C-alpha positions in Angstrom: 92.1 -141.0 -18.7 92.8 -143.9 -20.1 91.0 -146.1 -17.5 88.5 -145.1 -14.8 86.3 -147.9 -12.4 82.5 -146.7 -11.5 83.5 -147.0 -8.0 86.4 -144.6 -8.5 84.9 -142.1 -10.4 81.5 -142.5 -8.0 84.1 -141.8 -5.5 85.3 -138.6 -6.7 81.8 -137.4 -7.8 80.7 -138.3 -4.6 83.0 -136.0 -2.6 82.3 -132.9 -4.7 78.6 -133.5 -4.9 78.2 -134.0 -1.1 80.6 -131.2 -0.7 78.1 -129.2 -3.1 75.0 -130.6 -1.5 75.9 -129.1 1.7 76.6 -125.6 0.5 73.3 -125.6 -1.2 71.5 -126.6 2.0 73.2 -123.6 4.3 72.9 -121.5 1.0 69.0 -122.4 0.9 68.4 -122.4 4.6 69.6 -118.8 4.6 67.9 -117.7 1.8 64.7 -119.2 3.3 64.9 -116.5 6.3 65.7 -113.9 4.0 63.6 -114.4 1.4 59.6 -114.9 1.5 57.6 -117.4 0.1 56.1 -115.3 -2.7 60.0 -114.5 -3.5 60.7 -118.0 -4.5 57.5 -118.5 -5.9 58.6 -115.8 -8.7 61.3 -117.3 -9.4 59.9 -120.8 -9.7 57.6 -119.8 -12.6 60.2 -118.7 -14.7 62.7 -121.2 -13.6 60.0 -123.9 -15.7 60.4 -121.8 -18.7 64.4 -121.5 -18.4 64.4 -125.4 -18.5 62.1 -125.6 -21.3 64.5 -123.0 -23.3 67.2 -125.5 -22.2 66.1 -128.6 -23.7 65.7 -127.0 -26.8 69.3 -125.8 -26.7 70.6 -129.1 -25.3 68.4 -131.7 -28.1 70.3 -134.5 -26.7 73.8 -133.5 -28.1 75.8 -133.6 -24.8 74.5 -137.4 -24.3 74.7 -138.1 -28.0 78.7 -136.9 -28.1 79.6 -139.4 -25.0 77.7 -142.2 -26.7 79.4 -141.8 -30.1 82.7 -143.1 -30.6 83.0 -141.9 -33.7 83.0 -138.2 -34.0 86.4 -136.6 -34.5 87.7 -133.0 -33.5 86.5 -131.5 -36.5 82.8 -132.9 -35.5 83.3 -131.6 -32.1 84.4 -128.3 -33.1 81.2 -128.1 -35.7 78.9 -128.9 -33.0 80.1 -126.6 -30.6 79.8 -123.8 -33.6 76.2 -124.9 -34.5 75.5 -124.4 -30.2 76.8 -120.9 -30.6 74.2 -120.0 -33.0 71.5 -121.6 -31.3 72.8 -119.6 -28.3 72.5 -116.6 -29.6 69.1 -117.4 -31.4 67.3 -119.1 -28.2 68.5 -116.1 -25.8 66.8 -113.4 -27.9 63.4 -115.7 -28.0 63.6 -116.3 -24.1 63.7 -112.4 -23.8 60.8 -111.8 -25.6 59.5 -114.5 -24.4 59.1 -113.2 -20.9 56.8 -110.6 -22.2 53.6 -112.7 -22.9 54.7 -114.1 -19.9 54.3 -111.4 -17.7 50.7 -111.2 -19.2 49.8 -114.7 -18.5 51.2 -114.6 -14.6 50.1 -111.1 -14.3 53.1 -109.4 -13.1 55.6 -107.3 -15.0 58.2 -108.4 -12.8 59.1 -110.8 -15.4 60.3 -108.9 -18.4 63.0 -107.9 -16.9 63.7 -111.3 -14.9 63.5 -112.6 -18.5 65.9 -110.7 -19.9 68.7 -111.4 -17.3 67.7 -115.0 -17.7 68.4 -114.6 -20.9 72.2 -114.7 -20.3 72.1 -117.8 -18.0 70.7 -119.6 -21.2 73.3 -117.9 -23.4 76.2 -119.4 -21.4 74.3 -122.9 -20.3 73.9 -123.2 -23.9 77.5 -122.8 -25.0 78.8 -125.0 -21.7 76.6 -128.4 -23.7 79.6 -129.4 -26.0 82.5 -128.7 -23.6 80.7 -130.5 -20.7 80.1 -133.4 -22.4 83.5 -133.4 -23.6 84.6 -133.8 -20.1 82.2 -136.4 -19.2 83.1 -138.5 -22.4 87.0 -138.0 -21.4 86.1 -139.0 -17.8 87.8 -135.9 -16.2 85.6 -136.6 -13.0 88.0 -134.6 -10.4 88.5 -131.6 -12.8 83.8 -131.2 -12.8 84.2 -132.4 -9.3 86.5 -129.3 -8.4 84.3 -127.1 -10.6 81.3 -127.8 -8.8 82.8 -127.3 -5.4 84.1 -123.7 -6.0 81.3 -122.5 -8.5 79.2 -123.5 -5.6 80.2 -121.7 -3.0 81.0 -118.3 -5.3 77.5 -118.6 -6.4 76.1 -119.1 -2.5 78.4 -116.1 -1.3 77.1 -113.5 -3.9 73.5 -115.1 -3.9 73.4 -114.4 0.0 74.8 -110.6 -0.2 72.3 -110.1 -2.8 69.6 -111.2 -0.6 70.9 -109.2 2.2 71.0 -106.4 0.3 67.4 -106.5 -0.7 67.4 -107.7 -3.9 65.1 -110.2 -3.4 63.9 -112.9 -6.0 67.3 -110.8 -8.2 69.5 -112.7 -6.1 68.6 -116.0 -7.1 68.0 -114.7 -10.3 71.6 -113.8 -10.8 72.9 -116.3 -9.4 72.1 -118.5 -12.3 73.8 -115.8 -14.6 76.8 -116.1 -12.4 77.1 -119.7 -12.4 76.4 -120.5 -15.8 79.3 -117.5 -16.8 82.1 -118.7 -14.7 81.1 -122.4 -15.5 81.8 -121.4 -19.0 85.0 -119.8 -18.6 86.3 -122.6 -16.6 84.8 -125.2 -19.6 87.1 -122.3 -22.2 90.2 -123.0 -20.2 89.7 -127.0 -19.9 88.6 -127.9 -23.7 90.2 -126.4 -26.3 87.4 -125.5 -29.0 87.7 -123.9 -32.1 84.1 -122.3 -33.0 83.8 -121.2 -37.2 81.5 -119.1 -38.6 80.8 -121.7 -41.1 80.3 -125.5 -39.9 79.9 -128.8 -41.6 76.3 -129.9 -41.3 77.7 -133.7 -41.4 78.6 -133.8 -38.6 75.2 -133.2 -36.9 73.7 -135.7 -39.1 76.4 -138.1 -37.6 74.1 -138.1 -34.1 70.9 -136.9 -35.7 68.9 -139.9 -34.7 70.4 -140.6 -31.3 69.5 -136.9 -30.2 66.2 -136.8 -32.3 64.9 -139.4 -29.8 66.5 -138.3 -26.7 64.9 -134.6 -27.5 61.7 -136.1 -27.8 61.9 -137.8 -24.5 63.4 -134.8 -23.1 60.5 -132.9 -23.9 57.7 -135.2 -22.5 59.8 -135.7 -19.7 59.8 -131.5 -19.4 55.9 -131.4 -19.0 55.8 -134.1 -16.6 58.4 -132.6 -14.3 57.6 -128.9 -14.6 53.5 -128.9 -15.2 53.1 -129.2 -11.1 55.2 -125.7 -11.1 53.1 -124.1 -14.2 49.9 -125.1 -13.2 50.4 -124.1 -9.2 51.6 -121.0 -10.0 48.6 -120.4 -12.2 45.7 -121.1 -10.4 46.6 -121.4 -6.8 49.2 -118.0 -6.6 53.0 -118.1 -6.1 52.9 -118.0 -2.0 51.5 -121.9 -2.6 53.9 -122.1 -5.0 56.8 -121.3 -3.1 55.4 -123.5 0.1 55.4 -126.5 -3.4 58.7 -125.9 -4.9 60.9 -125.4 -1.6 59.4 -129.2 -0.3 59.8 -130.3 -4.0 63.4 -129.1 -3.9 64.4 -130.3 -0.7 62.9 -133.7 -2.1 65.9 -133.5 -4.6 68.7 -132.9 -2.5 69.0 -136.7 -1.5 68.4 -137.4 -5.1 71.2 -135.4 -6.5 73.3 -136.2 -3.4 73.8 -139.9 -4.9 72.1 -139.7 -8.3 74.1 -136.8 -9.4 76.9 -139.4 -8.4 76.3 -141.9 -10.5 74.3 -140.9 -13.4 77.0 -139.1 -15.1 79.7 -141.8 -15.0 77.4 -144.7 -16.2 76.9 -143.2 -19.6 80.6 -142.7 -20.5 81.5 -146.0 -19.0 78.6 -148.5 -19.7 78.6 -147.0 -23.3 82.1 -148.8 -23.9 80.4 -152.3 -23.7 77.0 -151.4 -25.3 77.5 -154.8 -27.2 77.6 -157.0 -24.3 73.7 -156.4 -23.2 74.1 -159.6 -20.0 77.2 -158.7 -18.4 75.9 -155.0 -18.2 72.7 -156.3 -16.4 74.9 -158.2 -14.3 76.8 -155.3 -12.9 73.9 -152.6 -13.7 72.2 -154.5 -11.0 74.5 -153.8 -8.4 74.3 -150.0 -9.0 70.4 -150.6 -8.5 71.0 -152.3 -5.5 73.1 -149.5 -4.0 70.4 -147.1 -5.0 67.5 -148.8 -3.7 68.8 -149.5 -0.3 70.3 -145.5 -0.2 66.9 -144.5 -0.9 64.8 -146.9 1.2 66.5 -145.3 4.0 65.9 -141.4 3.0 62.7 -141.9 2.0 61.8 -143.5 5.7 63.8 -140.8 7.8 62.6 -137.9 5.9 58.5 -139.2 6.0 58.8 -139.4 9.6 61.1 -136.7 10.0 59.5 -133.9 8.0 58.6 -131.6 10.0 61.6 -131.4 12.4 63.5 -131.3 8.7 61.3 -128.3 7.7 61.6 -126.3 11.0 65.2 -126.6 11.4 66.7 -125.8 7.7 63.8 -123.0 7.1 61.6 -121.9 10.2 58.1 -121.8 11.3 57.3 -119.7 8.5 57.7 -122.4 6.1 55.3 -125.0 8.1 52.6 -125.2 5.3 55.4 -127.1 3.3 55.6 -130.0 6.0 52.9 -132.0 4.5 54.1 -131.3 1.1 57.7 -132.6 1.9 56.2 -135.5 3.7 54.3 -136.9 0.7 57.3 -135.9 -1.7 59.7 -137.8 0.7 57.9 -141.3 -0.4 58.8 -140.5 -4.0 62.6 -140.2 -2.9 63.0 -144.2 -3.3 61.6 -145.1 -6.8 62.7 -141.9 -8.3 66.3 -142.4 -7.0 66.1 -146.3 -8.9 64.4 -145.0 -11.9 66.7 -142.2 -12.5 69.9 -144.3 -13.4 67.7 -146.1 -16.2 68.5 -142.9 -18.9 71.8 -143.3 -18.6 71.5 -147.4 -19.4 69.3 -146.8 -22.5 71.4 -144.2 -24.1 74.6 -146.2 -23.5 72.8 -148.6 -25.5 72.1 -146.0 -28.1 68.0 -147.2 -27.4 67.2 -143.2 -27.1 64.1 -144.4 -29.0 62.9 -147.1 -26.0 63.7 -144.2 -23.7 61.2 -141.6 -25.4 58.4 -144.5 -25.9 58.8 -144.8 -21.8 59.3 -141.7 -21.2 56.2 -140.8 -23.1 54.1 -143.2 -21.3 55.1 -141.9 -17.8 54.7 -138.6 -18.8 51.1 -139.2 -19.7 50.7 -140.6 -16.1 52.3 -137.8 -14.6 49.8 -135.2 -16.4 46.8 -137.2 -15.2 48.0 -136.9 -11.5 49.2 -133.5 -11.4 45.7 -132.4 -13.2 43.9 -134.3 -10.8 45.8 -132.3 -7.4 45.3 -128.9 -9.2 41.2 -129.8 -9.6 41.5 -130.2 -5.9 43.0 -127.0 -5.4 45.4 -128.4 -2.7 49.2 -128.6 -3.0 49.6 -131.4 -0.6 47.3 -133.5 -2.9 49.4 -132.4 -6.2 52.4 -133.8 -3.9 50.6 -137.3 -2.9 49.8 -138.0 -6.7 53.2 -136.9 -7.9 54.4 -139.4 -5.7 52.2 -142.4 -7.0 53.0 -141.2 -10.2 56.6 -141.6 -9.7 56.0 -145.1 -8.0 54.5 -146.1 -11.4 57.2 -144.7 -13.3 59.5 -147.4 -11.6 57.6 -150.4 -12.6 57.1 -149.2 -16.7 60.7 -147.9 -16.6 62.1 -151.0 -15.8 59.9 -153.5 -17.3 60.8 -151.5 -20.6 64.7 -151.4 -19.7 64.8 -155.2 -18.7 62.8 -156.8 -21.0 63.6 -154.8 -24.1 66.4 -152.7 -23.4 68.7 -155.4 -21.8 66.6 -158.3 -23.1 66.4 -159.9 -19.1 63.5 -161.5 -17.4 61.6 -159.0 -15.8 60.5 -161.0 -13.0 63.8 -162.2 -11.8 64.3 -158.3 -11.6 61.3 -158.1 -9.4 62.4 -160.9 -7.3 65.7 -159.0 -6.4 63.8 -156.1 -5.1 61.7 -157.9 -2.6 64.5 -157.8 0.1 64.7 -154.7 -0.2 60.7 -154.2 0.3 60.6 -156.3 3.4 63.9 -153.6 4.8 61.2 -150.7 3.9 58.6 -152.7 5.6 60.8 -153.6 9.1 62.1 -149.6 9.4 58.8 -148.2 8.7 57.4 -150.1 11.2 60.1 -149.1 13.7 59.7 -145.4 13.1 56.2 -145.4 13.7 56.2 -147.0 16.9 58.9 -144.6 17.8 56.8 -141.6 16.6 54.4 -142.3 19.5 57.2 -141.5 21.8 57.1 -137.7 22.2 60.7 -135.9 22.4 61.0 -132.1 23.1 63.4 -130.1 21.2 63.5 -130.2 17.3 67.6 -131.6 17.2 66.8 -134.0 20.2 63.7 -135.4 18.3 65.4 -135.3 14.8 68.2 -137.4 16.7 66.4 -140.0 18.4 64.4 -141.1 14.9 67.8 -140.9 12.7 68.9 -143.4 15.4 65.7 -145.6 15.2 65.6 -145.7 11.5 69.5 -146.4 11.3 69.1 -149.2 13.7 65.6 -150.6 12.5 67.5 -150.8 8.5 70.9 -152.3 10.0 68.4 -155.0 11.3 66.2 -155.5 8.4 69.8 -155.5 6.5 70.9 -158.6 8.5 67.2 -160.3 8.3 67.1 -160.4 4.3 71.3 -161.0 4.5 71.6 -158.0 2.4 74.6 -156.9 4.7 77.3 -159.5 2.9 75.7 -158.0 -0.4 76.4 -154.5 0.9 80.1 -155.6 2.1 80.3 -156.9 -1.5 79.6 -153.9 -3.0 81.8 -151.9 -1.4 84.9 -154.5 -2.2 83.7 -155.1 -5.9 86.5 -155.2 -8.3 86.8 -151.8 -11.0 85.7 -151.6 -14.3 88.5 -150.8 -16.9 87.4 -149.6 -20.3 88.6 -152.1 -22.9 88.1 -155.3 -20.5 85.8 -157.2 -18.6 84.8 -155.5 -15.8 82.7 -155.7 -12.6 81.3 -152.5 -11.5 83.6 -152.2 -8.8 80.9 -150.6 -6.1 
């Protein structure tokens, strides 16, 4: 694909992402009525560690392959050969690691789960290079189709296993199945030639980039997973099940848009890494779009938390309502901040990304630790949200001032209209909640209507409705030419 606009790529990604998320929501809703909070909590504990091992598997290789324009086909094959050896080593280590893990959490089921998930880790590691090639070549349509097909097949398999009383193993086998089918798809889509011997010079070409990317992933891992680790250890798997359900539900709206925008920013913006001023100008359009969508979702989810939980999961998950309510407040800052990593990467500034991540991770670790000391998952959720709000200001200060070499105060000024929109919409919904509506469906439709009306009013009051129309009608960003992001 020689030409690709962010708008066109986003439309392709958006279609597949919305279908995939809709499948996941339906899938999770069904599972929540079959499995127990304790079942979800058991899987949530070990998922933290699979994420940890997967971080070592990636080591920033995927992003480095996309960003580096000088890699040859032989370099790619050498890097893929390296990941084959890495996949074997990590899968064996993870299987062995599950033994002490079972003693830490006093549950021997983690030994068998660890052995099964080692297969998922193996195939996920093998998928790193082909996934990066598909993104680098801007084959977003192929990736979109793959996402939809695998989501459907994985959901069907897991639900069948859950009905057959596989309990948490149903979720575990889902991970292995998805990783395996993705690998088979990649083998067909990307012609790679692994070899027993490989030249380490190819690894050295991306060493500096990947080293700092890995360092960022390492510190970011702890800030993203420490809450699950500590809740599972000190508050129990049931409490973790409630918290994890609220956290994952919060991630759905994030993945619906950031999962569309972020994968396409790096392969497209990296073509213009020497034109910082122009990247800043066009990137601000992405920021504004993410901000407005994130603001709407945050307000709606906060005021409709009870209805959302009861409709999706049922009464036995009521303990998740307060957790989800607090975490919903983090959607807005997270949605905006999530795209900064792709910009750092496209500029080749992974060292700056690492430093920013280190500061933000320390803030999150402190916030989570304080919440655990209170022995309350709601306090943990509240503190995590506060940390994410601080992340927004810190990440953009570093990116705008040092990465894009622009004025940070000017950036903040551009965000003021969004704060006004949030205020108008929040006040309207607060007043609306004073009226009690019978029936969950009627209640959520009532709040949704008020939210949309007030939000639209806020856009007109701040005169941002014209900006929204402009984003939708923008020109295309074409590789190798001066561009407009086209959002």
